[in-house]
C-alpha positions as CSV (number, residue, x, y, z in Angstrom):
1,M,0.0,-0.1,-0.4
2,K,2.9,2.7,0.9
3,R,4.9,1.7,-2.6
4,L,1.7,2.3,-4.4
5,L,1.1,5.7,-2.6
6,L,4.5,6.6,-3.2
7,I,4.1,5.9,-6.9
8,L,0.8,8.3,-7.0
9,A,2.6,10.8,-5.0
10,F,5.1,10.5,-7.9
11,F,3.0,10.9,-10.7
12,S,1.1,13.6,-8.6
13,T,4.3,16.2,-8.7
14,I,5.2,14.9,-12.3
15,G,1.9,16.3,-13.5
16,L,2.6,19.7,-11.2
17,F,6.0,20.3,-12.4
18,A,4.4,19.6,-16.5
19,Q,2.6,22.7,-16.0
20,Q,2.2,26.0,-14.3
21,D,-0.9,28.9,-12.9
22,Y,0.7,32.5,-14.2
23,T,-1.7,35.5,-14.5
24,V,-1.4,37.0,-17.9
25,D,-3.4,41.2,-18.1
26,G,-5.3,39.7,-15.4
27,T,-6.5,36.4,-16.5
28,T,-4.8,33.3,-15.1
29,Y,-4.1,30.2,-17.3
30,S,-2.5,26.7,-17.0
31,L,0.2,26.7,-18.7
32,K,2.8,24.3,-20.2
33,T,6.8,24.9,-20.3
34,E,8.7,24.3,-23.9
35,I,11.5,26.1,-23.2
36,D,13.0,27.1,-19.8
37,G,15.6,29.6,-19.9
38,K,16.7,33.6,-19.9
39,L,13.6,33.8,-22.3
40,T,10.5,31.1,-21.6
41,L,8.3,30.1,-23.8
42,L,5.7,28.6,-22.4
43,W,1.6,27.6,-23.9
44,N,-1.0,25.0,-23.8
45,V,-4.3,24.5,-25.6
46,I,-6.9,26.5,-24.5
47,D,-11.0,26.6,-25.8
48,G,-9.4,24.2,-28.5
49,E,-7.0,27.2,-29.7
50,Y,-3.0,27.1,-29.4
51,R,-2.6,29.6,-27.2
52,Y,1.7,31.3,-26.8
53,F,3.7,32.8,-24.0
54,S,6.7,34.9,-23.1
55,K,8.5,35.1,-19.8
56,K,11.4,37.0,-19.2
57,G,12.1,37.3,-16.0
58,S,8.5,38.6,-14.4
59,D,7.9,39.8,-17.5
60,I,5.2,37.5,-19.2
61,R,3.6,38.7,-22.3
62,E,1.1,36.7,-24.9
63,L,1.9,35.8,-28.0
64,K,-0.7,37.0,-31.0
65,N,-1.3,37.0,-34.7
66,T,-4.5,38.4,-34.6
67,R,-6.5,38.8,-38.5
68,V,-8.1,42.2,-39.6
69,D,-9.2,42.6,-42.3
70,G,-8.2,39.6,-43.8
71,D,-4.6,40.7,-43.5
72,Y,-2.4,39.2,-40.3
73,Q,-1.7,42.0,-37.4
74,E,1.7,39.5,-35.8
75,E,1.9,41.3,-32.8
76,Y,4.3,38.7,-31.6
77,K,7.0,39.9,-33.4
78,A,6.6,43.6,-31.1
79,V,6.4,41.3,-28.0
80,L,9.9,39.2,-29.3
81,M,11.7,41.9,-30.7
82,D,11.3,43.5,-27.3
83,Q,12.2,41.2,-25.2
84,T,15.1,40.1,-27.0
85,S,16.7,43.5,-27.9
86,D,20.2,42.4,-26.7
87,Y,19.8,39.9,-29.3
88,D,20.1,39.6,-33.4
89,P,17.3,41.5,-35.1
90,L,13.9,39.6,-35.4
91,E,13.9,40.7,-39.1
92,D,16.8,38.4,-40.1
93,K,14.7,35.4,-38.1
94,K,11.2,34.5,-40.2
95,V,10.0,32.9,-37.0
96,K,6.0,32.1,-37.2
97,L,3.6,31.3,-34.1
98,T,4.2,27.9,-34.2
99,L,5.1,25.9,-31.8
100,P,8.5,24.1,-33.7
101,S,9.6,27.9,-35.4
102,L,9.0,29.4,-31.4
103,R,11.1,26.9,-30.3
104,R,13.9,27.3,-32.7
105,F,13.8,30.5,-31.8
106,Y,14.3,30.4,-27.8
107,I,16.4,27.9,-27.9
108,D,18.4,30.4,-30.1
109,Y,18.6,33.3,-28.0
110,N,18.7,31.1,-24.7
111,R,21.9,29.6,-26.2
112,A,23.6,33.2,-27.5
113,M,22.9,35.0,-24.2
114,D,24.3,32.0,-21.7
115,P,26.9,29.1,-22.9
116,S,25.5,27.2,-20.0
117,F,22.0,26.9,-21.6
118,D,21.4,23.3,-22.8
119,I,18.6,21.4,-23.9
120,E,18.2,18.1,-25.7
121,E,16.2,18.9,-29.2
122,E,13.5,17.3,-30.6
123,K,14.1,15.7,-33.8
124,V,10.5,14.9,-34.8
125,V,7.6,17.8,-34.2
126,L,4.6,15.6,-35.8
127,K,1.7,17.5,-36.9
128,T,-1.9,15.6,-38.1
129,R,-4.5,17.1,-39.9
130,L,-8.1,15.3,-40.7
131,G,-10.8,16.3,-43.4
132,G,-13.4,15.8,-45.9
133,F,-13.7,16.7,-49.3
134,V,-16.3,16.3,-52.4
135,G,-15.6,17.0,-55.9
136,M,-16.3,15.6,-59.7
137,T,-13.8,13.1,-61.4
138,N,-14.1,11.6,-64.2
139,Y,-11.9,8.7,-63.4
140,P,-10.1,8.7,-66.9
141,F,-8.5,4.8,-66.3
142,I,-11.8,2.5,-66.8
143,P,-13.4,3.0,-70.2
144,N,-15.5,6.3,-70.0
145,P,-17.3,6.3,-73.3
146,D,-19.1,10.0,-72.8
147,N,-16.7,11.5,-70.4
148,T,-18.7,11.1,-67.7
149,L,-18.5,13.2,-64.2
150,L,-19.1,11.6,-61.2
151,P,-19.9,12.8,-57.7
152,Q,-17.2,11.7,-55.1
153,F,-16.2,12.4,-51.8
154,G,-13.5,11.5,-49.2
155,I,-11.5,11.5,-46.5
156,D,-8.0,12.4,-45.6
157,F,-5.4,11.8,-42.5
158,E,-2.3,14.0,-43.4
159,M,1.1,13.8,-41.3
160,I,3.9,16.2,-41.0
161,D,7.3,16.7,-39.7
162,E,7.1,20.2,-38.3
163,A,10.9,20.6,-37.2
164,R,12.6,19.2,-40.2
165,L,10.4,18.4,-42.9
166,K,7.9,21.1,-43.3
167,R,7.2,21.1,-46.8
168,H,6.4,17.2,-46.4
169,S,4.3,15.4,-45.8
170,L,2.2,12.0,-46.0
171,L,-1.3,11.2,-46.4
172,F,-3.8,8.0,-46.1
173,Q,-7.2,9.0,-48.2
174,F,-9.9,7.1,-48.8
175,R,-12.0,7.8,-51.7
176,Q,-16.1,6.7,-53.1
177,I,-16.8,7.8,-56.8
178,F,-20.7,7.1,-56.9
179,A,-22.7,6.0,-59.9
180,S,-25.1,8.4,-62.2
181,S,-27.7,7.9,-64.8
182,D,-24.9,8.0,-67.2
183,Y,-22.5,5.9,-66.3
184,D,-23.3,3.5,-63.6
185,V,-19.6,2.8,-61.8
186,N,-19.3,3.1,-58.0
187,S,-15.5,2.9,-56.9
188,S,-14.2,2.8,-53.6
189,Q,-10.4,3.8,-53.1
190,F,-7.8,3.7,-50.6
191,S,-4.6,5.5,-50.9
192,L,-0.7,6.6,-49.4
193,N,0.4,9.9,-51.3
194,Y,4.0,12.0,-50.7
195,R,3.0,15.7,-50.6
196,F,5.9,18.6,-51.9
197,K,4.8,21.7,-50.9
198,F,6.4,23.8,-53.2
199,V,5.2,27.1,-51.9
200,H,4.7,27.1,-47.8
201,S,3.6,30.1,-45.5
202,E,1.0,30.6,-42.4
203,K,-1.6,31.8,-45.1
204,V,-1.5,28.9,-47.6
205,D,0.2,26.0,-49.1
206,V,0.5,25.0,-52.6
207,F,1.8,21.0,-53.3
208,I,2.0,18.5,-55.8
209,N,0.4,15.2,-54.4
210,T,1.8,11.9,-55.4
211,K,-0.4,8.7,-55.0
212,I,1.9,6.1,-54.8
213,A,0.3,3.1,-54.3
214,D,-3.5,2.5,-53.7
215,Y,-6.2,-0.2,-53.7
216,V,-9.1,-0.3,-55.8
217,Y,-11.9,-1.3,-55.9
218,I,-14.9,-1.1,-58.2
219,S,-18.4,-1.8,-59.2
220,P,-19.0,-1.6,-62.8
221,D,-22.8,-2.1,-64.8
222,I,-22.0,-0.6,-68.2
223,E,-21.7,-2.0,-71.9
224,D,-18.7,-3.1,-73.4
225,P,-17.3,-0.3,-75.4
226,D,-15.8,-2.1,-78.3
227,N,-18.3,-4.4,-78.3
228,N,-16.0,-7.1,-78.4
229,P,-17.8,-10.3,-76.8
230,N,-14.3,-11.2,-74.7
231,T,-13.7,-7.9,-73.1
232,A,-17.4,-7.8,-71.6
233,E,-16.8,-9.2,-69.0
234,T,-13.7,-6.6,-67.8
235,F,-16.9,-4.4,-67.3
236,S,-19.8,-6.1,-65.9
237,N,-17.8,-8.1,-62.6
238,S,-16.5,-6.3,-59.7
239,G,-13.0,-6.4,-58.7
240,G,-10.5,-4.8,-56.6
241,E,-6.7,-4.5,-57.0
242,F,-3.7,-3.2,-55.4
243,Q,-1.3,-0.6,-57.6
244,A,1.2,1.8,-57.6
245,P,0.0,4.3,-59.9
246,F,2.3,7.3,-59.4
247,A,-0.8,9.4,-60.0
248,F,0.0,13.2,-59.7
249,G,-2.2,16.0,-58.8
250,L,-2.0,19.7,-57.6
251,G,-3.7,21.3,-54.8
252,A,-3.7,24.0,-51.8
253,D,-4.3,24.4,-48.3
254,I,-5.8,28.0,-47.7
255,A,-5.2,29.1,-43.5
256,L,-8.9,29.6,-42.4
257,G,-9.5,29.2,-38.1
258,N,-8.1,26.1,-36.8
259,G,-7.4,24.3,-40.1
260,Y,-7.4,25.3,-43.8
261,I,-9.8,25.1,-46.8
262,T,-8.2,22.0,-49.6
263,L,-8.7,22.9,-53.0
264,G,-7.6,20.0,-55.3
265,Y,-6.9,18.5,-59.0
266,Y,-6.0,15.0,-59.0
267,D,-4.9,12.5,-61.0
268,I,-3.4,14.6,-63.9
269,L,-1.4,11.7,-65.0
270,A,-0.5,8.3,-64.4
271,L,3.0,6.7,-64.7
272,N,1.9,3.6,-64.4
273,L,-1.7,3.1,-65.3
274,N,-3.2,3.4,-69.0
275,D,-5.9,5.9,-69.5
276,N,-9.1,5.4,-71.5
277,G,-8.0,8.9,-74.0
278,E,-10.0,11.6,-72.3
279,F,-8.4,14.8,-70.7
280,A,-8.5,14.3,-66.1
281,M,-11.0,15.9,-64.6
282,D,-11.1,15.7,-61.4
283,F,-11.6,18.4,-58.9
284,V,-12.6,18.5,-55.2
285,V,-13.0,21.0,-52.7
286,G,-12.8,20.3,-48.4
287,Y,-11.6,21.2,-45.3
288,K,-9.3,19.8,-42.9
289,F,-8.6,20.8,-38.8
290,N,-5.3,20.5,-37.1
291,L,-5.2,17.5,-34.9
């Protein structure tokens, strides 16, 4: 019994040190310490929103980046410039109001100001995003005699290392394509995708999407397009297969609230799949949340 009480006391003590109450502008917050030094970085998720605070001596201020008429005010930069006036100009640092970017800045500052400052740097800061989308596609990798557009919806789960690989991400996607009155084909698809963000900023990311591997299940009920009885079965029986299409598309994530509006134009070109001769039309729009 005594051993159990000691274990409980130990974990309770850890919990107490993990976060602490601070009063900022008359409001008390329970905050986690990310970097502890001459300049201390505090943060927590409050009411579903990431909130960051900077402490130097007894001076504690919130780091904000409010949006007015569509433009970000970047008030946090003024706070950091004031608290680090003895350091290199902030304009040279390109600090963003994200935990990985702030962490890098605070480590650099504390190392410059205190030779005894030491901290084990994180090698990976994994962030995840979950979202959904709707759109239309002519899915050009199966026969589509009239080039009919079909409705689709899907779910994305994205993983990003914001410490070292901010421009890169892996994405798992489920997509369901629905039959229409003009073209009776349903398809369920699970895919692994890689994204490279050749434009990366706080407001917008523009990326190339590469579909590396997928599993496609098709339920068709369409007439044989070449009237060849030897191929009719191909287009009337349901079935699935694994593929490595290496299909390329373009997309953009636009910051809005606690997430992003996402736009995509996918399957423009596939290196390992034969198309039906039609120009690819695969457009989606959706929204994804930061988890």
